[in-house]
FINU-213499 format. One line per 4 residues: number of its first residue (from 1); their letters; for each residue x, y, z of C-alpha. Coordinates in nm, 2 decimals. Example, Ala and Ser with C-alpha at 12.3 -4.5 7.8 and 13.67 -1.06 7.14 Angstrom:
% FINU-213499
1> as> 1.23,-0.45,0.78; 1.37,-0.11,0.71
END
This chain:
% FINU-213499
1> mkyf> 4.91,-11.62,0.46; 4.60,-11.81,0.46; 4.66,-11.92,0.13; 4.98,-12.07,0.24
5> kiii> 4.80,-12.23,0.55; 4.54,-12.38,0.29; 4.83,-12.54,0.07; 5.04,-12.69,0.35
9> lcfv> 4.71,-12.81,0.54; 4.63,-13.01,0.23; 4.96,-13.14,0.19; 4.95,-13.28,0.56
13> iasv> 4.62,-13.42,0.56; 4.62,-13.55,0.23; 4.96,-13.76,0.30; 4.81,-13.85,0.65
17> vslt> 4.49,-14.02,0.50; 4.72,-14.17,0.17; 4.98,-14.30,0.41; 4.70,-14.46,0.65
21> gvfi> 4.57,-14.60,0.37; 4.90,-14.74,0.27; 4.91,-14.90,0.61; 4.56,-15.04,0.59
25> mkst> 4.62,-15.20,0.22; 4.93,-15.36,0.39; 4.79,-15.50,0.69; 4.54,-15.66,0.50
29> nmig> 4.74,-15.76,0.21; 4.65,-15.60,-0.04; 4.96,-15.43,-0.15; 5.33,-15.51,-0.10
33> kadt> 5.24,-15.95,-0.09; 5.61,-16.02,-0.25; 5.93,-16.05,0.00; 6.14,-15.79,-0.18
37> dfrn> 6.32,-15.43,-0.14; 6.03,-15.24,-0.27; 5.70,-15.38,-0.08; 5.72,-15.02,0.09
41> lpyg> 5.76,-14.84,-0.23; 5.39,-14.72,-0.18; 5.47,-14.50,0.10; 5.71,-14.35,-0.10
45> iaig> 5.47,-14.31,-0.40; 5.23,-14.11,-0.18; 5.41,-13.88,-0.04; 5.59,-13.84,-0.37
49> inlc> 5.20,-13.79,-0.53; 5.11,-13.58,-0.26; 5.40,-13.35,-0.31; 5.36,-13.29,-0.65
53> fflg> 4.96,-13.17,-0.58; 5.13,-12.96,-0.31; 5.37,-12.78,-0.60; 5.04,-12.77,-0.80
57> sfti> 4.86,-12.59,-0.58; 5.08,-12.32,-0.53; 4.82,-12.13,-0.79; 4.60,-12.11,-0.51
61> llnm> 4.84,-11.78,-0.37; 4.74,-11.62,-0.69; 4.38,-11.56,-0.51; 4.57,-11.29,-0.35
65> kqni> 4.51,-11.05,-0.63; 4.12,-10.89,-0.54; 4.05,-11.03,-0.95; 4.10,-11.37,-0.90
69> agni> 3.92,-11.41,-0.53; 3.57,-11.22,-0.64; 3.57,-11.42,-1.00; 3.42,-11.74,-0.91
73> vyha> 3.59,-11.92,-1.25; 3.93,-11.80,-1.18; 3.91,-11.89,-0.83; 3.82,-12.27,-0.88
77> lsff> 4.06,-12.25,-1.16; 4.34,-12.15,-0.94; 4.26,-12.43,-0.66; 4.18,-12.69,-0.94
81> llpg> 4.30,-12.68,-1.24; 4.69,-12.78,-1.22; 4.58,-13.04,-0.97; 4.34,-13.18,-1.22
85> livl> 4.62,-13.14,-1.49; 4.84,-13.37,-1.20; 4.56,-13.64,-1.16; 4.49,-13.65,-1.57
89> fflf> 4.88,-13.69,-1.63; 4.89,-13.97,-1.36; 4.59,-14.14,-1.53; 4.73,-14.13,-1.85
93> agwd> 5.07,-14.23,-1.70; 4.86,-14.57,-1.70; 4.81,-14.73,-1.36; 4.71,-15.09,-1.38
97> elwp> 4.50,-15.13,-1.07; 4.21,-14.88,-0.90; 4.37,-14.82,-0.55; 4.64,-14.56,-0.66
101> gvlf> 4.39,-14.35,-0.77; 4.15,-14.37,-0.48; 4.46,-14.36,-0.23; 4.67,-14.10,-0.33
105> yipy> 4.46,-13.89,-0.55; 4.08,-13.84,-0.42; 4.22,-13.77,-0.05; 4.41,-13.49,-0.19
109> livl> 4.14,-13.40,-0.42; 3.88,-13.42,-0.14; 4.06,-13.19,0.14; 4.11,-12.93,-0.11
113> fiff> 3.74,-12.88,-0.22; 3.68,-12.84,0.17; 3.93,-12.56,0.17; 3.76,-12.42,-0.15
117> vrlk> 3.44,-12.40,-0.02; 3.51,-12.27,0.35; 3.70,-11.99,0.19; 3.44,-11.91,-0.05
121> kqni> 3.18,-11.91,0.23; 3.37,-11.70,0.40; 3.49,-11.45,0.13; 3.08,-11.44,0.08
125> snhk> 3.03,-11.34,0.43; 3.28,-11.10,0.44; 3.13,-10.91,0.13; 2.80,-10.89,0.30
129> i> 2.92,-10.74,0.59
END
């Protein structure tokens, strides 16, 4: 159950950070300056990208198998392989500006990395006992 909590918390925290970033950038007129129907589209893009990361993070559930959780390489791959491939896909999809990467990808990867380190420390302390 703790792995599913990690997936959910990563999605929620990264979505809040991304949506807050979009709100701040819209407030300072860095994005969404045009008076069109699509001026609120970055909010949807933020949720959509975080949803892709959410679905790509289900490989974390592979850590329920002891041989994957015990091996650092497999443990790291289960956390970062699909989200990393999703980042590469979106980067190659051709963003013209830097803000989508910083605003949408980095928060999820940072939160995922924090949970990865916490879980690894917890597993190491459990094995020493």
